N, C-alpha and C positions, 0 to 999 in steps of 0.2 A: 676630464672637467666637471665640476658640480653643476648641476642645473640652478639657474639663476633667475632673480627677478630684479627690477629696477623700479624704484620709487623717487617721485618728485613732488609729493603732495603731503601736507601735514597729517591728514587722517590716516595715510598709509605710514608714513615714517614713524609716527608716534608709538605704533605697535612694535617696532624693530628696536629702537632706541632706548625705549624704557626698560628693556631687558639687559642682562649682563652676558648675552652670547658672545663666544670668542670670535677672534679675527680668522679669516681663512688662511692657514699656514699649512705647510706639509707638501707632500707630492701632489702635482697636479693642481696646484693653487698658484698662478702667476701673481706676482706682486708683493705681498707681505712677506712671503717666504724668501724672497730675494734679500731681505734686510736681515735675516736670521744670522748669518755668519758675522755680521757686523754689530748689531744690537742684542743679540742672543735673547734670553728669556726675559727681557725687561717688561716694564708696565704696558708698553704699547702692544707687545706680541703674546704676552703670556695669558693664561685663562685659568678658569677653576678656582680651586681653593688658593693656589698660590697668588693669583691676581688679587682676590679679596685681601689676603694678607699683606700683600706689598703695597696696595693701595692705601690701605689703612696706616702703614708704617710710614709712607711717603707724605701723607696729607699735611702733617704738622710742618713739613718744609715750605709749605706755601701759605702758613698763617701770616697775617699782617705784620706781626712783630719780627718775623724773619725778613719779609719783603722790605719793610721800611728802610733799613740802612742801604739796601741795594740802589736806592735812588741817587746816592754819591757816585756810585760806579757808573750808572746811566750818564750822569752829567759830565763826568770825566772823560768818558769815552766819547761822547758828543763833542766835547772840546776838540779832540782830535779830529773828527769828521768835519766840524765847522772850519777849522784851520786848513783842511784840504781844499774845502769849498771855496775859501777865500782866495787859495792859489789858483784854482780853475778860473774864477772871475777875474783876477789880476792878468792871466794869460789868455782871457778872451775865449775860454774853452767852455763847452758845455759838459754838465755832469752826468756820467752814466751812473744813473741812480743804483740800479740793483746791485751793480759791482761793489760799489762803495758802502751802501747800506748793509750788505751781507757781511761785509768785513767788521763794520762797526758792531752789528749784531753778534757776530762770532766772538769778537773781544769782550763783549759784556757777558755772554754765556761762559766763556772760560773763566772769567773772574769770579762769577757767581756761582759756578759749579765746583770749582777747586781752586780758586785764588790764583790762577795762573795768568801772570802778565805776559801774554804772547806779543802784544803789540802789532797783531797781524794787520791793522789798518795801515801801518807805514811799511812793514815787511812785505806785505801781500804773499806773492808765490814764494818768497825767499824763506817763510817759515815752514819747515817740514810738516809739523802738525797740521797746519791750515791746509797745506796742499794735499796731505792725506786725507783729511776730511771731505774736501773738494772732489779728490778722485773717486772716494768710495760713492758719493751721491752720483756723480756722473756714470759711474759703473752700473749702479743699480738702474738708472734710466736707461742705459744702452741695453742692459739685459731684458729689461721690461719690453723694449720694442723690438727685440730679436727673437723671432719664433724658435729657432734652434737652441738658443741659450737659456730657454725655460726647462730644458732638461740638464739636470745637475751632472750628470755623466759628460755631457758635451761641453758644457761651461766650464767645468774643473780642469779639463785638458786643453782648453783654448788659451791663446795668448793673454787676452783680456782677463779671464777667470784667474789663471795663474797670478797675475799681478793684483787682482782684486783681494785675493786671500793673503798675499804677501803684506799688502798695505793694512789689511784687518789686523795681522799679527802685530805690525808696527804699532797701530793705535791702541791696540789692546796692551801692548807692552808699556806705552807711556802712561795709560791709566793704572795699570798694575804698579808702577813705580810710585806714581803720587800717592795711591791709596797705602802703599806699604810704608812710605815715609810718614804719611799722617798718623798711621796706627803707631809708628815708633815715637813720634812726638807725644802722643796722648799717653803711651806707656810710662815716658821718662818726664810727663808732666811739662814738657817744653811747650810753650805757647809763642805764637807770632804776636810779639806786643804792638806791632804796627797794624794789625789787622782788627778792626772794630766791629766785625760782623761774623755771623755764622754762615759758611758757604753750604750748598747742597751737599757736599761730602762730609761735613760735619754732622748734618742731619742723618745722613744714612749710616754712619758709624755709630751714632747714638741710638739708633731706632731699636726697639726691642718689642717683641710681641707679648702675648699673655702669659707665655710660658718662659719669658725670659730670654729668648733667643733673639739674637741680632742676625743681620744679613751677612751672608759669606762675601768674601772678597770678590768673587765672581759675579754674585747677584749685584753688589754695589757697582762693578764695573759696567754691567749690563744697564743699569739705571742712569748712571753718568752718561753713557754713550747715547742712551735713548734721550735723555734731557738735552744734550747738544744737538742731536738731529732734529727732534721736534720743535725745540725752542729756538733754533738758530734760523733755519730756512723759513720756517713758516712765518716768523715774525717779520723776516727781512722782506718777504712777499707782501705781507699787509702794509708794511711801511712804504715800499716801492709804489703800490697803487694809490695809497693815500695821497703821497706828494703828487703823482700823476693827476689825481682828481682836483687837487687844488690848483695846480698849473693850468688845467683844462678849464676850470670853473672859477674864475678870479673873484667874482662876487662872494663866494663861499670862503675863499682864501681870506679876503679882506675881513669878513665878519669874525673868522677864527682869530685873526691877528688882532684885532680890536679887543676881543676877550683876553688874549694873552698879554696885551700891552696893558690893560687894565689892571691885571693881576700882578704884573711885575712893576708897575708904577712905583717910583720913588724908592726903588731898591739899588743898593750898591753893587749887585750882582744879577746876572741873567740866569743863574742857577734855578732850576725848578725845584721846590721844596715839597715834602710829603704832603703838607696841608693844601697846597695848590691843586693837587690832582682831583679832588673833589669839586673843585670851583670851576674846573674846565669843562662846563656842561655843553657849551656849543660844540667845542673840539670833540667831545665824546659822540655827539650826534653824528658828526661828519665821519668819524672813524667807523662806527657802526654801519653807516651807508656805503662806505668804501668796502667794508667787509661783506656787505649784502651783495654788492655788484661784482667784487673781485675776491671771492672766498679763497684763501690760500690752499686749503685742502678741498679739491672739488667733489670728491666721492669718497664715501667710507663703506666698509663691508662687514658683514656678520655672518657666522654660519649658525642656522636655526637648529638648536640642540633639541628643542621640544616643539611639538606641533603648534602651528601659530595660524590664527585666522585673521586674515587682512581683507576688508572690504567684502566680506561675506564668503570668501574663497579660503579654503584650508591649504596653508603651505606645509608640506610635510617637512619632518627632521630632516636635516642633511642638505636643504637647500641653501644657497648663498644669497642673502638679501643685501642688495647694493642701494645705499641711499645717495643719490645725485644732490649734493649740497648746492652746486651750481645751478642745475635744473631747478631745485626748489626756490632759490633766491630770485629766478628768472621765470618763474611760473606766472603767466598772467592772470590765472585764477586765484593766485595768492597775493601778488604785488601789481597793483596799477602802474602803468608806465614804467615797467620793470627796468628798461635801458636808460632811464633818466636818473641822474644824481639828485636826490631830494632828501636832505638830512632831516628835514621836518617830520618825515614818516616815523622818526624815533622820539618825538616828543611824548611825553607820558600819555596825554590824551589821546594821541594817535595809536601808539603801540600796544596800548592797553585793549584795543579792539582787535588785535591780531591774535591768531593761534599761537600760544608759546612755542610750538615746534615749526613756526614759519620762518624763523631765523636761526640758524645753526652753525655759525662760524667755528664754533668750537665743539661742536656736536652736542650731545644732550644725554641725560640719563645717567646711570652709574658708570658708564665708560666715556664720560665727557673728558675734556681736556682738563688735567690737574692744574696746569700752569696757566690758566686763561687770565687770572687777576695779574699775574707776573707780565704777560705779554701785553695787556692793556695799559700797564703802568709804564712799561718801557716805550711803548708807542706814543703815549701821551708825552713823555719827557722829550723824546727824540723829535717829534713833529713840532711841539712848542718851541724848542730851541731854534729849530730851522727856521720856522715862521717869524720868529722874534728878529732874526738877522737879516732874512733874505725875502724878496719877492720872487715867486717862481712862475715861469712861463715855459710853454712847450718849445722845444727847438723844432721850427717849421720844416727843417731839412730831414727830419727822422720820422718815419712812419712806425707806429706801435702795433704789433701783432702778438698774439698769444704763441708760446712755445710748447712744444710736446713734451711735457716733464710730468713727473710725479705730482709736483705742485703747480700751482698756477704762476708762471714766470713769463716776462716778456721776451719774445724772439729778438735778439740782438739788443736787448736792453731798452731802456726808456731814456731819453736824453732832455735834459731840462736846461733853461737859460736862467742864469742867477742875476739878481740886482740886489746891491748891498741897501738895507734899509737904515742900519744904524752901526 
């Protein structure tokens, strides 16, 4: 194992995240390397010149011109979620938030990544691809918490390991088929006339570097798999805890609902429009405060490539620097009353007094989350649509606890009671 340091203060974290040091992968590094068989050398795990090249090639895929049409996808998938929520209400059942929000987020990602209408919100475990992604995520968590499985030689020969690599092959095969089919469509100038937007796969296939070289099919598959992993589970976690906060703090829920009602007033539809997103100022404050209290990614790590000085001490090359995002967001020296939900912290006049590295739900620096605008837009649409239709309260019979997983997840989910507003 590498020697490690842990940081939870902006003065220390700034020196780490401003650099483009690689993630700790390879032999002796528990965590990120467990994702390699699934995600490969994608943007999350790659480093060096390849990371710089791919980051630059992928950045146009998150330009607002590309993101704008996705809002229709968000709305249509939320329609399905709201219909399910109506069903729970009519049956007198509580909503298991994370379970159903995760399926909605995955449906959104599958459509935005490669225009795949999986309808996993309704199929659930009956969809083989959905179940495969879920299996891989759980397998990584299982390996992370089992000391013997940190050894590749042991894990590959175990029953769980053999199944993990088998499911990896299946997921890779699905992606390969989709990529191959899209290349053929482009080569024969066949276009899907029903689709009015460019998906992530379109951007990847069209990307070219300064020498005119595009991404290989393997590189494209790695990026698509990475996008699905990072964009699905992390956003689902953020949405889950935001709904939890609104149910727990009804006074803030009511203020957010009033803002949403004002925006939607006199409309024939409750669909959120692109122009609405910038008007949701109070909802944005609440989302940010929820991400502060419950950051989906609780820790990130880097391998120090060149000697680094932190707080007057020299960190030699080869050390693993760990940034505790949860620790930063709950550091009493950084955030007063850090366990209290206070959206007003993020009002312009308040947040400008804070260190820019005090709030890092999407990390920071050159290796920050490339899809953070995508995620924020999605969360605004999903939350706004839910609050427009329902009042949320906590199920008093269900206690909420953290689960031991790679992301911040609730143990045995979060259950909410629903009351129809309109």
